[in-house]
KOLLUM-918025 format. One record per residue (C-alpha): residue number from 1; residue in one letter; x, y, z. Coordinates in pm, whole numbers. Layout:
<pts>
> NUM | A | X | Y | Z
...
</pts>
This chain:
<pts>
> 1 | X | 326 | -2588 | 2280
> 2 | X | 250 | -2278 | 2076
> 3 | X | -114 | -2203 | 2000
> 4 | X | -260 | -2130 | 1662
> 5 | X | -313 | -1753 | 1622
> 6 | X | -642 | -1736 | 1431
> 7 | X | -652 | -1356 | 1441
> 8 | X | -311 | -1327 | 1273
> 9 | X | -399 | -1598 | 1020
> 10 | X | -723 | -1422 | 920
> 11 | X | -536 | -1089 | 898
> 12 | X | -290 | -1247 | 653
> 13 | X | -572 | -1380 | 436
> 14 | X | -747 | -1043 | 433
> 15 | X | -420 | -864 | 349
> 16 | X | -397 | -1075 | 32
> 17 | X | -768 | -1055 | -51
> 18 | X | -802 | -683 | 26
> 19 | X | -471 | -548 | -104
> 20 | X | -453 | -757 | -422
> 21 | X | -817 | -681 | -508
> 22 | X | -756 | -314 | -437
> 23 | X | -471 | -302 | -690
> 24 | X | -700 | -460 | -953
> 25 | X | -976 | -202 | -905
> 26 | X | -717 | 78 | -885
> 27 | X | -577 | -22 | -1223
> 28 | X | -928 | -48 | -1373
> 29 | X | -992 | 310 | -1259
> 30 | X | -656 | 433 | -1387
> 31 | X | -729 | 276 | -1728
> 32 | X | -1037 | 502 | -1752
> 33 | X | -896 | 812 | -1584
> 34 | X | -521 | 818 | -1496
> 35 | X | -557 | 1148 | -1310
> 36 | X | -819 | 1026 | -1060
> 37 | X | -564 | 993 | -777
> 38 | X | -702 | 1272 | -557
> 39 | X | -1060 | 1147 | -603
> 40 | X | -955 | 793 | -507
> 41 | X | -762 | 916 | -201
> 42 | X | -1053 | 1134 | -84
> 43 | X | -1310 | 854 | -112
> 44 | X | -1081 | 608 | 67
> 45 | X | -1020 | 852 | 354
> 46 | X | -1389 | 942 | 377
> 47 | X | -1505 | 579 | 392
> 48 | X | -1253 | 475 | 659
> 49 | X | -1322 | 793 | 862
> 50 | X | -1700 | 733 | 861
> 51 | X | -1654 | 367 | 958
> 52 | X | -1421 | 468 | 1244
> 53 | X | -1656 | 744 | 1358
> 54 | X | -1938 | 492 | 1404
> 55 | X | -1759 | 181 | 1530
> 56 | X | -1431 | 300 | 1689
> 57 | X | -1486 | 653 | 1815
> 58 | X | -1862 | 597 | 1866
> 59 | X | -1923 | 956 | 1755
> 60 | X | -1631 | 1090 | 1965
> 61 | X | -1762 | 942 | 2291
> 62 | X | -1450 | 721 | 2327
> 63 | X | -1149 | 914 | 2453
> 64 | X | -836 | 858 | 2235
> 65 | X | -540 | 683 | 2400
> 66 | X | -284 | 876 | 2191
> 67 | X | -257 | 1255 | 2212
> 68 | X | -394 | 1474 | 1934
> 69 | X | -55 | 1643 | 1894
> 70 | X | 101 | 1312 | 1798
> 71 | X | -188 | 1231 | 1565
> 72 | X | -163 | 1567 | 1387
> 73 | X | 204 | 1506 | 1303
> 74 | X | 127 | 1150 | 1194
> 75 | X | -165 | 1271 | 983
> 76 | X | 43 | 1533 | 798
> 77 | X | 292 | 1263 | 698
> 78 | X | 27 | 1002 | 614
> 79 | X | -184 | 1245 | 410
> 80 | X | 116 | 1376 | 218
> 81 | X | 244 | 1028 | 132
> 82 | X | -96 | 906 | 10
> 83 | X | -161 | 1212 | -204
> 84 | X | 185 | 1191 | -364
> 85 | X | 147 | 819 | -436
> 86 | X | -196 | 847 | -597
> 87 | X | -131 | 1180 | -774
> 88 | X | 178 | 1029 | -943
> 89 | X | -55 | 845 | -1184
> 90 | X | -132 | 1187 | -1332
> 91 | X | 227 | 1206 | -1461
> 92 | X | 261 | 909 | -1698
> 93 | X | 357 | 654 | -1430
> 94 | X | 257 | 295 | -1526
> 95 | X | 115 | 68 | -1255
> 96 | X | 404 | -188 | -1248
> 97 | X | 665 | 87 | -1200
> 98 | X | 445 | 239 | -929
> 99 | X | 435 | -92 | -737
> 100 | X | 808 | -161 | -777
> 101 | X | 899 | 190 | -662
> 102 | X | 683 | 160 | -351
> 103 | X | 856 | -170 | -272
> 104 | X | 1169 | 32 | -196
> 105 | X | 1042 | 121 | 151
> 106 | X | 1325 | -72 | 321
> 107 | X | 1580 | 143 | 140
> 108 | X | 1402 | 460 | 254
> 109 | X | 1372 | 326 | 611
> 110 | X | 1746 | 257 | 622
> 111 | X | 1828 | 608 | 498
> 112 | X | 1597 | 764 | 758
> 113 | X | 1732 | 534 | 1030
> 114 | X | 2091 | 638 | 955
> 115 | X | 2008 | 1009 | 937
> 116 | X | 1758 | 1042 | 1224
> 117 | X | 1830 | 755 | 1462
> 118 | X | 2205 | 720 | 1392
> 119 | X | 2154 | 349 | 1331
> 120 | X | 2423 | 120 | 1198
> 121 | X | 2359 | -186 | 984
> 122 | X | 2555 | -500 | 895
> 123 | X | 2696 | -599 | 557
> 124 | X | 2394 | -819 | 474
> 125 | X | 2156 | -528 | 525
> 126 | X | 2366 | -284 | 323
> 127 | X | 2393 | -544 | 43
> 128 | X | 2018 | -600 | 40
> 129 | X | 1945 | -227 | 16
> 130 | X | 2200 | -199 | -267
> 131 | X | 2005 | -473 | -450
> 132 | X | 1675 | -292 | -393
> 133 | X | 1821 | 40 | -510
> 134 | X | 1971 | -120 | -823
> 135 | X | 1641 | -291 | -902
> 136 | X | 1439 | 30 | -873
> 137 | X | 1692 | 227 | -1080
> 138 | X | 1691 | -44 | -1351
> 139 | X | 1310 | -55 | -1371
> 140 | X | 1292 | 325 | -1372
> 141 | X | 1546 | 356 | -1655
> 142 | X | 1366 | 91 | -1863
> 143 | X | 1031 | 264 | -1810
> 144 | X | 1181 | 600 | -1912
> 145 | X | 1236 | 468 | -2266
> 146 | X | 860 | 432 | -2328
> 147 | X | 688 | 731 | -2170
> 148 | X | 334 | 806 | -2290
> 149 | X | 89 | 1083 | -2210
> 150 | X | -207 | 901 | -2055
> 151 | X | -402 | 1208 | -1942
> 152 | X | -780 | 1174 | -1979
> 153 | X | -887 | 1325 | -2313
> 154 | X | -1123 | 1578 | -2148
> 155 | X | -838 | 1727 | -1943
> 156 | X | -557 | 1734 | -2198
> 157 | X | -370 | 2064 | -2208
> 158 | X | -94 | 2137 | -2458
> 159 | X | 223 | 2256 | -2283
> 160 | X | 579 | 2332 | -2386
> 161 | X | 703 | 2053 | -2159
> 162 | X | 756 | 1701 | -2289
> 163 | X | 591 | 1380 | -2169
> 164 | X | 932 | 1282 | -2027
> 165 | X | 938 | 1596 | -1811
> 166 | X | 601 | 1509 | -1655
> 167 | X | 720 | 1150 | -1606
> 168 | X | 1016 | 1288 | -1409
> 169 | X | 769 | 1485 | -1196
> 170 | X | 584 | 1160 | -1127
> 171 | X | 909 | 985 | -1027
> 172 | X | 990 | 1277 | -794
> 173 | X | 647 | 1243 | -630
> 174 | X | 705 | 869 | -574
> 175 | X | 1049 | 938 | -424
> 176 | X | 905 | 1202 | -187
> 177 | X | 625 | 964 | -84
> 178 | X | 879 | 688 | -17
> 179 | X | 1088 | 907 | 217
> 180 | X | 781 | 1052 | 391
> 181 | X | 641 | 701 | 449
> 182 | X | 975 | 591 | 597
> 183 | X | 983 | 887 | 835
> 184 | X | 619 | 820 | 927
> 185 | X | 711 | 460 | 1017
> 186 | X | 984 | 584 | 1253
> 187 | X | 751 | 840 | 1410
> 188 | X | 475 | 580 | 1445
> 189 | X | 717 | 345 | 1621
> 190 | X | 803 | 619 | 1872
> 191 | X | 433 | 691 | 1937
> 192 | X | 347 | 323 | 1988
> 193 | X | 634 | 280 | 2235
> 194 | X | 508 | 580 | 2429
> 195 | X | 133 | 509 | 2430
> 196 | X | 98 | 143 | 2330
> 197 | X | -54 | 3 | 2009
> 198 | X | -411 | 104 | 1927
> 199 | X | -460 | 5 | 1560
> 200 | X | -831 | 86 | 1521
> 201 | X | -794 | 425 | 1687
> 202 | X | -487 | 511 | 1476
> 203 | X | -669 | 400 | 1160
> 204 | X | -963 | 631 | 1239
> 205 | X | -773 | 946 | 1334
> 206 | X | -517 | 920 | 1051
> 207 | X | -808 | 919 | 805
> 208 | X | -1050 | 1156 | 977
> 209 | X | -817 | 1446 | 1061
> 210 | X | -687 | 1498 | 703
> 211 | X | -1035 | 1537 | 548
> 212 | X | -1031 | 1923 | 558
> 213 | X | -706 | 1911 | 358
> 214 | X | -898 | 1789 | 55
> 215 | X | -1064 | 2132 | 26
> 216 | X | -752 | 2260 | -151
> 217 | X | -803 | 1985 | -411
> 218 | X | -1178 | 2041 | -445
> 219 | X | -1165 | 2156 | -808
> 220 | X | -946 | 1864 | -914
> 221 | X | -1169 | 1615 | -730
> 222 | X | -1479 | 1771 | -893
> 223 | X | -1324 | 1739 | -1240
> 224 | X | -1254 | 1370 | -1199
> 225 | X | -1589 | 1308 | -1030
> 226 | X | -1747 | 1448 | -1347
> 227 | X | -1540 | 1202 | -1553
> 228 | X | -1664 | 919 | -1328
> 229 | X | -2027 | 1030 | -1367
> 230 | X | -1994 | 1034 | -1747
> 231 | X | -1807 | 704 | -1774
> 232 | X | -1953 | 407 | -1960
> 233 | X | -2278 | 278 | -1805
> 234 | X | -2305 | -66 | -1645
> 235 | X | -2647 | -233 | -1622
> 236 | X | -2743 | -478 | -1348
> 237 | X | -3068 | -673 | -1419
> 238 | X | -3317 | -707 | -1132
> 239 | X | -3411 | -1074 | -1073
> 240 | X | -3766 | -1165 | -1168
> 241 | X | -3833 | -837 | -1353
> 242 | X | -3760 | -679 | -1687
> 243 | X | -3603 | -381 | -1509
> 244 | X | -3236 | -314 | -1461
> 245 | X | -3027 | -67 | -1265
> 246 | X | -2772 | 141 | -1452
> 247 | X | -2454 | 281 | -1292
> 248 | X | -2147 | 456 | -1432
> 249 | X | -1882 | 185 | -1459
> 250 | X | -1624 | 397 | -1278
> 251 | X | -1861 | 430 | -979
> 252 | X | -1859 | 52 | -940
> 253 | X | -1479 | 41 | -957
> 254 | X | -1448 | 327 | -706
> 255 | X | -1686 | 157 | -462
> 256 | X | -1494 | -172 | -468
> 257 | X | -1161 | 12 | -453
> 258 | X | -1268 | 194 | -136
> 259 | X | -1400 | -124 | 31
> 260 | X | -1092 | -331 | -54
> 261 | X | -863 | -48 | 60
> 262 | X | -1033 | -55 | 399
> 263 | X | -995 | -435 | 423
> 264 | X | -629 | -406 | 319
> 265 | X | -515 | -132 | 554
> 266 | X | -721 | -255 | 852
> 267 | X | -569 | -603 | 811
> 268 | X | -215 | -463 | 795
> 269 | X | -279 | -266 | 1115
> 270 | X | -399 | -586 | 1289
> 271 | X | -102 | -782 | 1155
> 272 | X | 148 | -534 | 1300
> 273 | X | 1 | -588 | 1648
> 274 | X | -22 | -969 | 1624
> 275 | X | 299 | -1070 | 1443
> 276 | X | 670 | -1005 | 1444
> 277 | X | 807 | -756 | 1192
> 278 | X | 957 | -1045 | 992
> 279 | X | 612 | -1195 | 933
> 280 | X | 464 | -858 | 835
> 281 | X | 752 | -795 | 592
> 282 | X | 709 | -1138 | 435
> 283 | X | 332 | -1104 | 394
> 284 | X | 341 | -749 | 252
> 285 | X | 631 | -828 | 17
> 286 | X | 466 | -1145 | -114
> 287 | X | 139 | -955 | -158
> 288 | X | 313 | -689 | -366
> 289 | X | 477 | -955 | -580
> 290 | X | 143 | -1131 | -647
> 291 | X | -19 | -796 | -734
> 292 | X | 266 | -714 | -972
> 293 | X | 238 | -1050 | -1152
> 294 | X | -138 | -1010 | -1189
> 295 | X | -101 | -655 | -1320
> 296 | X | 150 | -767 | -1583
> 297 | X | -41 | -1075 | -1698
> 298 | X | -407 | -969 | -1675
> 299 | X | -369 | -607 | -1786
> 300 | X | -90 | -689 | -2035
> 301 | X | 135 | -412 | -1905
> 302 | X | 467 | -390 | -2094
> 303 | X | 741 | -570 | -1903
> 304 | X | 1083 | -652 | -2047
> 305 | X | 1360 | -886 | -1929
> 306 | X | 1528 | -583 | -1770
> 307 | X | 1208 | -508 | -1578
> 308 | X | 1201 | -868 | -1453
> 309 | X | 1566 | -842 | -1344
> 310 | X | 1493 | -522 | -1155
> 311 | X | 1187 | -680 | -992
> 312 | X | 1391 | -983 | -879
> 313 | X | 1654 | -752 | -729
> 314 | X | 1391 | -556 | -537
> 315 | X | 1207 | -855 | -391
> 316 | X | 1514 | -1068 | -316
> 317 | X | 1676 | -764 | -158
> 318 | X | 1373 | -732 | 68
> 319 | X | 1393 | -1100 | 166
> 320 | X | 1768 | -1065 | 231
> 321 | X | 1719 | -755 | 447
> 322 | X | 1467 | -936 | 668
> 323 | X | 1710 | -1231 | 697
> 324 | X | 1419 | -1455 | 609
> 325 | X | 1616 | -1768 | 515
> 326 | X | 1818 | -1781 | 838
> 327 | X | 1516 | -1712 | 1056
> 328 | X | 1305 | -1973 | 875
> 329 | X | 1585 | -2227 | 919
> 330 | X | 1609 | -2142 | 1290
> 331 | X | 1233 | -2179 | 1329
> 332 | X | 1243 | -2514 | 1146
> 333 | X | 1528 | -2643 | 1367
> 334 | X | 1343 | -2537 | 1682
> 335 | X | 1031 | -2716 | 1564
> 336 | X | 1227 | -3036 | 1495
> 337 | X | 1392 | -3005 | 1836
> 338 | X | 1055 | -2961 | 2009
> 339 | X | 920 | -3269 | 1836
> 340 | X | 1230 | -3468 | 1933
> 341 | X | 1204 | -3361 | 2298
> 342 | X | 824 | -3397 | 2322
> 343 | X | 704 | -3676 | 2555
> 344 | X | 387 | -3703 | 2347
> 345 | X | 498 | -3743 | 1986
> 346 | X | 145 | -3819 | 1871
> 347 | X | 3 | -3488 | 1988
> 348 | X | -90 | -3219 | 1739
> 349 | X | 138 | -2916 | 1734
> 350 | X | 54 | -2581 | 1584
> 351 | X | 303 | -2319 | 1479
> 352 | X | 227 | -1967 | 1587
> 353 | X | 204 | -1744 | 1281
</pts>
């Protein structure tokens, strides 16, 4: 009889709560200042690094299980991918396209697997990646017909290049981030096989080591911090008094974005150590789909029939690649068989997540 995995179940819940909430606060920030990507990335890295310093590393008194050489390589990839993903908002990239593009990680993983690991895949997997690729291309082409300059008014600079040119730069950044993330996944898999899985340690060092890299972006971060400081004020009344506290609205959004990002990424790290890759793929894919629906409906982002078709291709391609239907059917048949063979049909059975 399989036992109920409470740790995995709670990780799944926190993936949805943390990641979906994070997308909401990210979009609220982007609505105010589309170019705040570097500021957001810096605050996220700083928060997770400080938390890890106190609770995981215990101020560097706990010796790391994975070598610093491996972490440095992992950090370069992780830092580059995050900066490219967040900085892409500075180049006229709408949130729905951003989420759909990032959902193409399976396609990038397959390309890297073929090139670096000489892997071979079956027809189902090639078909699924073709669906994902077609979906991303369709959504990208549809988005290219309505490109707008969404740079914050205080940072607008007239150039000889068109809005479409900068949109292409944003697409290039997303493509680079996708390939770097795929390579990072392969490298991370090699490290974990060599040293074992240490999710909290990896979370800390991949966020602490890149902090000096933000010095090269100091002026950009300072510009967008100034925009945050001067954003619309939000007042919070103090109970039982006539006083109230006033904060820049963007500060509130940044705070909740950082907290929910920590919940999201920490939960994903736990999930990868507790569940099979199929379960992780299902949870992350479903989470992205829920976030996309919320972004379209709540924030009224433009989304045509062609966008919906592209989205369906991306998400169904992901499900097909993971062979979800066959594996779910196999799991269901095994459960029925266990019940049929059980000498105690009245006993309670739990399915391991």
